C-alpha positions in Angstrom: -26.0 56.2 -49.2 -23.5 55.7 -46.4 -26.3 56.1 -43.8 -28.3 53.3 -45.3 -25.2 51.1 -45.5 -24.4 51.7 -41.9 -28.0 50.9 -40.8 -27.9 47.8 -42.8 -24.6 46.7 -41.2 -26.0 47.5 -37.7 -29.1 45.4 -38.4 -26.9 42.6 -39.8 -24.8 42.6 -36.6 -27.9 42.5 -34.4 -29.3 39.7 -36.5 -26.1 37.7 -36.1 -26.1 38.5 -32.3 -29.6 37.2 -31.8 -29.0 34.2 -34.0 -25.9 33.3 -32.0 -27.8 33.8 -28.7 -30.6 31.6 -30.0 -28.1 28.9 -31.0 -26.4 29.0 -27.6 -29.8 28.8 -25.7 -30.9 26.0 -28.0 -27.7 24.1 -27.5 -27.8 24.6 -23.7 -31.4 23.4 -23.7 -30.6 20.3 -25.7 -27.6 19.5 -23.5 -29.7 20.0 -20.3 -32.4 17.7 -21.6 -29.9 15.1 -22.8 -28.1 15.0 -19.4 -31.3 15.3 -17.4 -31.8 11.6 -16.7 -31.4 8.2 -18.2 -34.9 8.2 -19.6 -34.5 11.3 -21.8 -31.0 10.2 -22.8 -32.1 6.9 -24.1 -35.1 8.4 -25.9 -33.1 11.3 -27.4 -30.2 9.0 -28.5 -32.5 6.5 -30.2 -34.6 9.1 -32.0 -31.5 11.1 -33.1 -29.7 7.9 -34.2 -32.8 6.8 -36.2 -33.2 10.3 -37.8 -29.5 10.4 -38.8 -29.7 6.8 -40.2 -32.9 7.7 -42.1 -31.4 10.8 -43.6 -28.2 8.9 -44.6 -30.3 6.1 -46.0 -32.5 8.5 -48.1 -29.5 10.3 -49.5 -27.6 7.1 -50.3 -30.7 5.4 -51.9 -31.3 8.6 -53.8 -27.8 8.6 -55.1 -27.8 4.9 -56.0 -31.2 5.0 -57.7 -30.2 8.0 -59.7 -27.0 6.3 -60.8 -28.8 3.2 -61.8 -31.7 5.0 -63.5 -29.4 7.4 -65.3 -27.3 4.5 -66.6 -30.5 2.8 -67.8 -31.7 6.0 -69.5 -28.4 6.4 -71.3 -28.4 2.8 -72.5 -32.0 3.1 -73.6 -31.3 6.4 -75.4 -28.4 4.8 -77.2 -30.6 1.9 -78.4 -33.2 4.4 -79.6 -30.5 6.4 -81.5 -29.5 3.2 -83.3 -33.2 2.5 -84.2 -33.6 6.1 -85.5 -30.5 5.6 -87.6 -31.9 2.4 -89.0 -35.3 4.1 -89.7 -33.7 7.1 -91.5 -31.5 4.8 -93.7 -34.7 3.1 -94.9 -35.9 6.4 -96.3 -33.4 6.8 -99.1 -35.5 9.4 -101.0 -35.3 12.0 -98.2 -32.0 13.4 -99.2 -30.4 13.4 -95.7 -26.9 14.1 -97.1 -28.0 17.3 -98.9 -27.8 20.6 -97.2 -31.1 22.4 -96.5 -30.7 24.9 -99.4 -30.3 22.1 -102.0 -33.3 20.1 -100.8 -36.7 20.3 -102.5 -39.8 21.4 -100.6 -41.2 17.8 -100.5 -37.9 16.4 -99.2 -37.7 19.0 -96.5 -41.3 18.4 -95.4 -40.8 14.7 -95.5 -37.7 14.9 -93.3 -39.5 17.1 -90.8 -42.6 14.8 -90.6 -40.5 11.7 -90.2 -38.4 13.3 -87.4 -41.5 14.5 -85.6 -43.0 11.0 -85.8 -39.8 9.4 -84.4 -39.5 12.0 -81.7 -43.0 11.4 -80.5 -42.3 7.6 -80.5 -39.1 7.9 -78.5 -40.0 11.0 -76.5 -36.8 12.7 -77.5 -35.6 15.6 -79.6 -33.9 14.4 -82.8 -31.3 16.5 -84.6 -29.5 15.7 -87.9 -26.2 17.5 -88.4 -23.2 17.3 -90.8 -19.6 16.8 -90.2 -19.0 20.5 -89.5 -21.8 20.6 -86.8 -24.4 22.4 -88.9 -27.9 21.3 -88.2 -29.5 19.9 -91.4 -32.8 18.7 -89.9 -34.5 18.8 -86.4 -37.7 17.4 -84.9 -38.4 20.7 -83.2 -39.2 22.8 -86.3 -39.4 26.0 -84.3 -35.7 25.6 -83.3 -34.6 25.4 -86.9 -32.7 28.6 -87.7 -30.4 28.9 -90.8 -26.8 28.5 -89.8 -27.5 26.9 -86.4 -25.1 24.5 -85.1 -24.9 21.8 -82.4 -22.7 22.2 -79.3 -19.0 21.5 -79.7 -19.1 18.7 -77.1 -21.5 16.7 -79.3 -19.4 17.4 -82.4 -16.3 16.1 -80.6 -18.1 12.9 -79.8 -19.3 12.5 -83.3 -15.8 13.0 -84.8 -14.4 10.2 -82.7 -16.4 7.9 -85.0 -18.1 5.8 -82.3 -21.5 5.9 -80.6 -21.5 7.7 -77.2 -23.8 9.1 -74.6 -23.5 12.2 -72.5 -25.2 13.7 -69.4 -25.5 17.4 -69.1 -27.4 20.0 -67.1 -29.9 22.3 -68.8 -29.0 25.9 -68.1 -32.5 27.2 -67.8 -34.1 24.6 -65.5 -31.1 22.9 -64.0 -32.6 19.5 -64.9 -30.3 16.7 -66.1 -30.4 16.2 -69.9 -29.2 12.9 -71.6 -27.9 12.9 -75.1 -26.8 10.1 -77.5 -24.6 10.8 -80.6 -24.4 8.1 -83.4 -23.0 8.4 -86.9 -25.7 8.3 -89.6 -25.3 5.4 -92.0 -23.4 2.1 -91.9 -20.2 1.8 -89.9 -18.2 1.1 -93.1 -19.3 4.3 -94.8 -17.4 7.6 -94.4 -18.7 10.1 -91.8 -21.0 12.7 -93.4 -23.9 13.2 -91.0 -24.7 12.4 -87.4 -27.8 11.9 -85.3 -28.3 13.5 -81.9 -31.0 12.4 -79.5 -31.8 14.5 -76.5 -34.2 13.7 -73.7 -34.8 15.2 -70.2 -35.5 13.3 -66.9 -38.6 15.2 -65.9 -40.7 12.0 -65.6 -38.0 10.3 -63.7 -37.7 13.2 -61.3 -41.4 13.0 -60.6 -41.1 9.3 -59.9 -38.1 10.0 -57.6 -40.1 12.7 -55.8 -42.8 10.1 -55.2 -40.3 7.6 -53.9 -38.9 10.3 -51.5 -42.4 10.9 -50.3 -43.0 7.2 -49.7 -39.7 6.9 -47.9 -40.3 9.9 -45.7 -43.8 8.7 -44.9 -42.5 5.2 -44.1 -39.7 6.8 -42.0 -42.2 8.8 -40.0 -44.1 5.7 -39.3 -40.9 3.9 -38.3 -39.9 6.9 -36.2 -43.2 6.7 -34.3 -42.5 3.0 -33.8 -39.0 3.7 -32.6 -40.2 6.4 -30.2 -42.7 3.9 -28.7 -40.0 1.2 -28.4 -37.5 3.8 -26.9 -40.1 5.0 -24.4 -40.8 1.4 -23.3 -37.0 0.6 -23.2 -36.2 3.8 -21.3 -39.0 3.1 -18.8 -37.8 -0.5 -18.3 -34.3 0.6 -17.6 -34.8 3.9 -15.8 -37.5 2.7 -13.4 -35.4 -0.1 -11.8 -32.5 2.3 -11.5 -34.7 5.0 -9.9 -35.9 2.3 -7.5 -32.3 1.4 -6.7 -31.5 5.1 -6.2 -34.4 5.3 -3.7 -33.1 2.1 -2.1 -29.6 3.6 -1.7 -31.1 6.7 -0.1 -33.0 4.5 2.3 -29.8 2.7 3.1 -28.1 6.0 3.8 -30.9 6.9 6.2 -30.7 3.5 7.8 -34.3 2.7 7.2 -34.0 0.1 4.4 -35.3 -3.4 4.9 -33.7 -5.9 2.4 -36.1 -7.3 -0.2 -35.9 -10.3 -2.5 -38.0 -8.8 -5.3 -36.8 -9.8 -8.8 -36.1 -7.0 -11.3 -36.4 -7.4 -15.1 -32.7 -7.0 -15.9 -30.0 -9.3 -14.8 -27.5 -6.5 -14.2 -30.1 -4.6 -12.1 -30.8 -7.8 -10.2 -27.1 -8.1 -9.4 -26.9 -4.5 -8.3 -30.1 -4.9 -6.2 -28.6 -8.0 -4.6 -25.4 -6.1 -3.7 -27.5 -3.3 -2.2 -29.4 -5.8 -0.1 -26.1 -7.3 1.1 -24.8 -3.8 1.8 -28.0 -3.0 3.8 -27.7 -6.2 5.8 -24.0 -5.5 6.4 -24.9 -1.9 7.5 -27.6 -3.2 9.8 -25.0 -5.7 11.3 -22.5 -2.9 11.7 -25.1 -0.7 13.4 -26.1 -3.5 15.7 -22.5 -4.3 16.4 -21.8 -0.6 17.0 -24.8 -0.4 19.3 -23.6 -3.5 21.2 -20.1 -2.1 21.4 -21.5 1.2 22.7 -23.5 -0.6 25.3 -20.5 -2.7 26.2 -18.3 0.4 26.4 -20.8 2.1 28.7 -21.0 -1.0 30.9 -17.2 -1.2 31.0 -16.9 2.4 32.1 -19.5 1.8 34.8 -17.7 -1.3 36.0 -14.3 0.4 35.9 -15.8 3.3 37.9 -17.3 0.9 40.4 -14.1 -1.1 40.8 -11.9 2.0 41.3 -14.4 3.8 43.5 -14.2 1.3 46.4 -10.4 1.2 46.9 -10.1 5.0 46.3 -12.8 5.7 48.8 -11.0 3.4 51.3 -7.7 5.2 50.7 -9.4 8.6 50.9 -11.0 7.7 54.3 -7.8 6.4 55.8 -5.8 9.4 54.5 -8.3 11.9 55.9 -8.3 10.1 59.3 -4.5 10.4 59.5 -4.4 14.0 58.2 -7.0 15.2 60.6 -5.2 13.6 63.6 -8.0 11.2 64.4 -5.6 8.3 64.6 -3.3 8.8 67.6 -2.2 5.2 68.1 1.0 4.3 66.2 0.0 0.7 65.7 -3.4 1.8 64.3 -1.6 4.4 62.1 0.7 1.7 60.8 -2.2 -0.6 60.0 -3.9 2.3 58.1 -0.8 2.9 56.1 -0.5 -0.8 55.3 -4.1 -0.8 54.1 -3.4 2.3 52.0 -0.4 0.7 50.5 -2.3 -2.5 49.8 -5.2 -0.6 48.1 -2.7 1.4 46.1 -1.1 -1.9 44.9 -4.6 -3.2 44.0 -5.4 0.0 42.1 -2.2 -0.2 40.1 -2.8 -3.9 39.3 -6.4 -3.1 38.3 -5.2 -0.3 36.0 -2.5 -2.5 34.5 -5.1 -5.3 33.8 -7.6 -2.8 32.3 -4.9 -1.4 30.0 -3.7 -4.9 28.9 -7.3 -6.1 28.4 -8.0 -3.0 26.3 -5.0 -3.7 24.1 -6.0 -7.3 23.7 -9.6 -6.5 22.7 -8.5 -3.7 20.3 -5.9 -6.0 18.6 -2.9 -3.8 19.5 -1.1 -6.7 21.1 0.7 -8.9 18.6 1.7 -12.5 19.3 4.9 -13.7 17.8 4.5 -17.3 17.1 7.6 -19.5 17.4 8.1 -23.1 18.4 7.8 -23.4 22.2 8.6 -26.4 24.3 5.6 -26.4 26.7 7.3 -29.0 29.0 10.2 -26.8 29.7 8.1 -23.7 30.0 5.5 -25.2 32.4 8.3 -26.7 34.6 10.2 -23.4 34.7 7.1 -21.4 35.7 6.1 -24.0 38.4 9.6 -23.8 40.0 9.4 -19.9 40.1 6.0 -20.1 41.8 7.0 -22.7 44.5 8.1 -20.1 47.1 4.6 -18.4 46.9 2.9 -21.8 47.2 5.1 -22.9 50.1 3.9 -19.9 52.2 0.4 -21.5 52.0 1.8 -25.0 52.8 0.9 -26.0 49.2 3.1 -28.1 46.9 3.3 -27.9 43.1 4.0 -31.0 41.1 4.7 -31.1 37.4 3.7 -34.2 35.5 5.3 -34.5 32.0 3.5 -37.3 30.1 5.0 -36.7 26.7 8.7 -36.2 25.8 7.9 -33.6 23.2 5.2 -31.0 23.6 6.1 -28.4 20.9 3.6 -25.7 19.8 3.7 -22.4 17.9 3.2 -19.6 20.3 4.6 -16.6 22.2 6.7 -17.9 25.2 6.2 -14.7 27.2 2.4 -14.8 26.8 2.3 -18.5 27.6 4.3 -17.9 30.7 1.8 -15.1 31.7 -1.1 -17.6 31.2 0.5 -20.3 33.3 1.5 -17.9 36.0 -2.0 -16.4 36.3 -3.6 -19.8 36.6 -1.1 -21.0 39.2 -1.6 -17.8 41.2 -5.4 -18.4 41.2 -4.8 -22.0 42.3 -2.5 -20.9 45.1 -5.1 -18.4 46.3 -7.8 -21.1 46.4 -5.6 -23.8 48.0 -4.2 -24.1 51.6 -2.3 -27.1 52.8 -3.0 -28.8 49.5 -1.5 -29.9 46.2 -1.4 -28.2 42.8 -0.7 -30.5 39.8 0.6 -29.2 36.4 0.2 -31.8 33.6 1.5 -31.5 30.0 0.6 -34.1 27.4 0.8 -34.3 23.6 -1.5 -36.5 21.6 -3.6 -36.5 18.4 -2.0 -33.3 17.0 -2.8 -31.4 20.2 -0.7 -30.1 23.1 -2.7 -30.2 26.4 -1.9 -28.3 29.6 -4.0 -28.8 32.7 -3.6 -27.1 36.1 -5.4 -28.9 38.9 -5.8 -28.0 42.6 -7.7 -29.5 45.6 -8.6 -26.1 47.0 -12.0 -24.5 47.8 -13.4 -25.0 44.3 -16.0 -22.9 42.5 -19.7 -22.9 43.1 -21.9 -23.9 40.0 -23.5 -20.4 40.0 -20.0 -18.8 39.8 -18.6 -21.2 37.3 -20.5 -19.8 34.4 -19.4 -16.2 35.2 -15.7 -16.5 35.8 -15.0 -15.3 32.3 -16.8 -12.0 32.8 -14.9 -8.8 33.5 -14.5 -7.7 37.1 -16.2 -10.9 38.4 -14.4 -12.2 41.5 -15.0 -15.4 43.4 -15.1 -14.8 47.1 -12.9 -17.2 49.1 -11.1 -17.2 52.4 -7.6 -17.5 50.9 -7.8 -14.2 49.2 -8.5 -12.3 52.4 -5.9 -14.4 54.2 -3.2 -13.6 51.7 -4.0 -9.9 51.9 -4.5 -9.7 48.2 -7.4 -8.8 46.1 -7.7 -9.8 42.5 -8.8 -7.4 39.7 -11.4 -9.7 38.3 -9.7 -9.5 34.9 -7.1 -12.2 35.2 -9.2 -15.0 33.7 -10.5 -12.7 31.0 -6.9 -11.9 30.0 -5.9 -15.5 30.1 -8.7 -16.5 27.8 -7.8 -13.7 25.3 -4.1 -14.8 25.3 -5.0 -18.4 24.7 -7.3 -17.5 21.8 -4.7 -15.3 20.2 -2.5 -18.4 20.0 -5.2 -20.6 18.4 -5.9 -22.4 21.7 -8.9 -23.2 23.8 -9.5 -23.1 27.5 -12.1 -24.8 29.7 -12.7 -25.4 33.4 -14.3 -28.0 35.6 -14.7 -27.5 39.4 -16.5 -28.9 42.4 -17.1 -26.8 45.5 -14.8 -28.0 48.3 -12.9 -30.5 46.1 -10.9 -28.3 43.7 -10.7 -26.9 40.2 -9.1 -28.0 36.9 -8.2 -25.7 34.0 -7.8 -27.4 30.7 -5.8 -25.7 27.9 -5.3 -27.1 24.4 -3.1 -25.9 21.5 -2.3 -27.2 18.0 0.9 -29.2 18.1 3.8 -28.1 16.0 5.2 -30.9 13.9 8.2 -29.7 11.8 8.8 -31.7 8.6 11.9 -33.8 8.7 14.7 -32.8 6.4 14.7 -34.6 3.1 17.6 -37.0 2.6 19.4 -37.2 -0.6 
């Protein structure tokens, strides 16, 4: 016995194990399918939601229909009990108040026939009982046993003296049974006998089963319709999203071409438009990156070229001195002066390259404060007069406005004016340099004019390029060589201070640089 019990427990454990394993795998499969993609999620969600709603609706309707129908059955059964009571009172010769042992054979047979007739009419079992609960007559003759009684619950209702209905469950079939208890006779008479009507709901259950069948059939049709709608909706939503995912992948690869194709959903259209903008921006960034890379490569090549020439010259002179080729002291001195000059040029070139790099990368900040351009231009011109006098050149400052205030960095503005004056002195010999400051129409204008060698038309368009130098006799005569970055730095500094710069020149007649800045007009203090 113990062996069989142990084997049964082992089989039960294995059954529970396999059932748990099946549930875990089924749950995992459902979660995997649900999270697979948007298409399956929409379809699964809609079908599941509809199935749950259908089940709840069937259960709720079943409950409500049962409640309504059961209430109607009880009310109808109560009316039938009253009719039976009226029909029995009409038969005064039946001896309803007499116990069965005191009734004659004809009375007993008449009661039985009448009860059968009424039971067939109302489709119910009719029972007559006395105040003690003993059955005196019943429509079902086969159930008539001497000394049989009705159930206590019906007797309690009867003793209350009022009509009542009751719903119970039949023990054998489990089907609901409805009963109505009414006192037999008029309401004014004393209670001696009672009438019990009992009926089952078999016909109603058949009708309810048919209703369930119709609802399930209709639900299946609706479920098929929901599946079709869900598939269509899932395709309409998932297909544009899949297309956008492919678009994003193309953008990542850098091979996407923006398209203006309208998609069915507004939100998808907005997202598609943003992806197009992102693709355009990426293409611009790639183009700008390519341009910057080309510019960087060209800059390195230009820097290498600009440094190679003076370094080669310095290397040659140093090797000549080191190898003892130069024996003459005067020649050695000239070589050393050349080496020194080239070294100064290299230092100036490196300094200009570093400053231009900081300007282009945005590492140089300009502190903008009110600056009096009249005083600044006059001070820089006075500091440059000794350099100009060595070339027999005079600097004149022409102040045309009493106030020429602007927002800018005084140190950077001084650097701009000094570089332009230095270029003018290089290009001018035995001439005049005129510095003019004027304020009008919300602008502060600065112009530097010389009557020197001028700039050729083919050179005028290239003076803003890096490392581009204009060849003139003054530069060689002064023993200086520009870096070719001065004007580029000047233009960057002017632009950083919201200004603009322009140049006009005629070969052999001179050059004029025009610089313009927004004027600073402080608001006057309000008077009380």
